[in-house]
N, C-alpha and C positions, 0 to 999 in steps of 0.2 A: 504494500500499500504506500509505503513513504518513497519508494523507487518511483512508482507511477505518478505519486503526487509531485514529485520533484521533476519529474520530465515533462508533464503537463504544465506545471508552473513555469518552467524553464522556455517552453513553447508558447506560453500565454495563452494556452487552450483551455480556458475556464469552462467551456461547455462540456468538454470531455470529464473533467476532474469532477464538476458538479454531478454529471450524470454517474459517474463511478461512486461517488458519496451516495447519492440517491439509492442505487442498487443495494449497497452494504448496509444502508440503515434500514432499508426495507425489511433486511434479512435479520438484522441484529439492532432494533429499535433502543434497546437499553444499554448498548455501547457508547456511554457517555463521551468517550475519546473520538470516536467517530462523529458524534453528534456536535461535539465542540469544534472540531475542524470545519465541519460544513458551515456552522454558524460564525466562525471567523473569516472564512472564506466570503460569505455573503455580506458580511459586515465589510471587509476590505473593498468588495465590489459595489459598496453602497447600495446593496440589495436588502435594506433593512425589513421591508414588509415580507419578502421571501424567508427571511430568518425568522420572523414572528410566525409565519404560517407553518414552518417546519416544527418549531417548538410546540406551537398549539396543536398540531396533528399528532406529534408523538405523545404529548400528555394526555391526548384524547384516548390513545391506545393504552397507555401505562400512567394512570393518574396518580398512582401511589408511589410512583420513582421519586425520592426525596432529591436524588441527583439532578432529575430532568427538573423538577420544581425549582431547585437551587439556580439551574442555568437560566431557567426562565425568568427568575427574579432579576438576575444580572442582566438579561437583555431587556427586561422592562426598565430597569435603571438607565441603561445606556441610551435607549429609544425615547423614554418618556419623563426621566427624571427620578430623583430619590424618594419623593412622597408617593408617586405611582407605584414604585417597588414596595414601598411600605405597604400601601393599600392592597396590592396583589398578594404579598406574602401574609399578610394578616388574615385574609379570606382562607389562604390556604392552611394556615396554622389552625383556624377554626374547624376546618374539615379533617384534619389529622393532628389532634391534639397531643399524640405521644410522639409525635417527630420533633425530638430535643433539638436536633441539628438545625431544624429550620427555626426553631424558637431562638435559638443562639444567633442565627443570621439575622432574623428579624431584630434582636435585641441590638445588634451592631448597626444596623441600618438606621434604627431610631436615635442612637447615640450620635450617628453622623449627621442625622437630620437636626439635631439639638432638641430632642424628645427624650431626655435623660429621665425625666420621672415616669414617663410610660415605658421606658425600657427597664426601669428599676423594678417595677411591679413584675413584669414578665421574667425577669432574671430571678427575683425572689421566689415566684412560683417554681420557675425551673429547678433551682437549688433544693427546693424542698423535695423534689421527687429525685433529682440527681446530684447529691452533695459532693460527688466525686469529680466534678467538672472544674477543674481549676481555673480554666478560661472564663467560665461563667463568673467566678469569684473576682477574677480582675477585672471583668467588665462592670460588675455591680460595684466595684470600688471606684471605677471610672465615672460611672453615674453621679457619684458624689463629688468627684474632683471637678467635674464639668460645672458645677454650680459653686466652687471653692469651698465645700465642706470637708476639710481635709480632717477634722476630727472623727466624722462618722466614716469617711474612708479607711482611717486608721482602725476605728473599732471593728468595722467589716473584716479587714485582713486579719487582724488579732484574733478574731472568733473562728475564723477558717483555717488559719495557718497550721495549727496542730495536726490537721488531716493531711497537709502537705510538706512534710519536713525537707524533702529533697527539692522542692519547686524554686529553682532559683530565681525566676521572674517574679514570683509573689514576694519572695523574701526581699529581693531588690526594690521592689515597689513599695513595700513598707519602709525599707530604710530611707528611699526617697522622701516619703511623706513625714516620717519622722524628722528628716533634715529640714523639711520646709517649715514644718512646725517649730522646730528650734530657732530658725532664723526670725518667724514672724515673732515669737515670743521672747527671742534672745535668752534662751532657756538652755543650760547646760545639760540638764538631766536629759532632755530630748536628744541633744547632740550625742550623748554618751549611748542612748537606746539606738540612735540611728547607725552609730558605729559598730 
């Protein structure tokens, strides 16, 4: 496939390469690597509506594929903006409430869109069910950092850190927060804790 793709791309024969992808995707609609290649090709050719039609047709066949739903969200974001992607993924999460990966993605979209309070509620709900998700913990802390509530971010991290003794990122994040609190308060105790 990669060899055929490079030959067709080298010859600027986009018709043959899209035909090749069409055939392969019809046989293997859940192969997200193939779908991703076809979508990128459509986007590179400014064929946005073809990309959207492809995603819609695949989701119609396999609506429970979280990978395809995630790809569709990314496409909606590219084509229609961040809030359209939030709206789309909110509907999907309502249909598949156990899809924690999509809830995590929705939380990140909400944070990026400046909707930290909404993201916070979703992350707390997610952590009640999946407390082992360290990235959900860091995202929850960031929802407080977004609104300059360093103390609450610190409290969140301190409450979850015992479950993640080896997680470098969470420990580094807590150290940075403690350092920032020390700077604001001119407090040597927080400097020592950060260290």
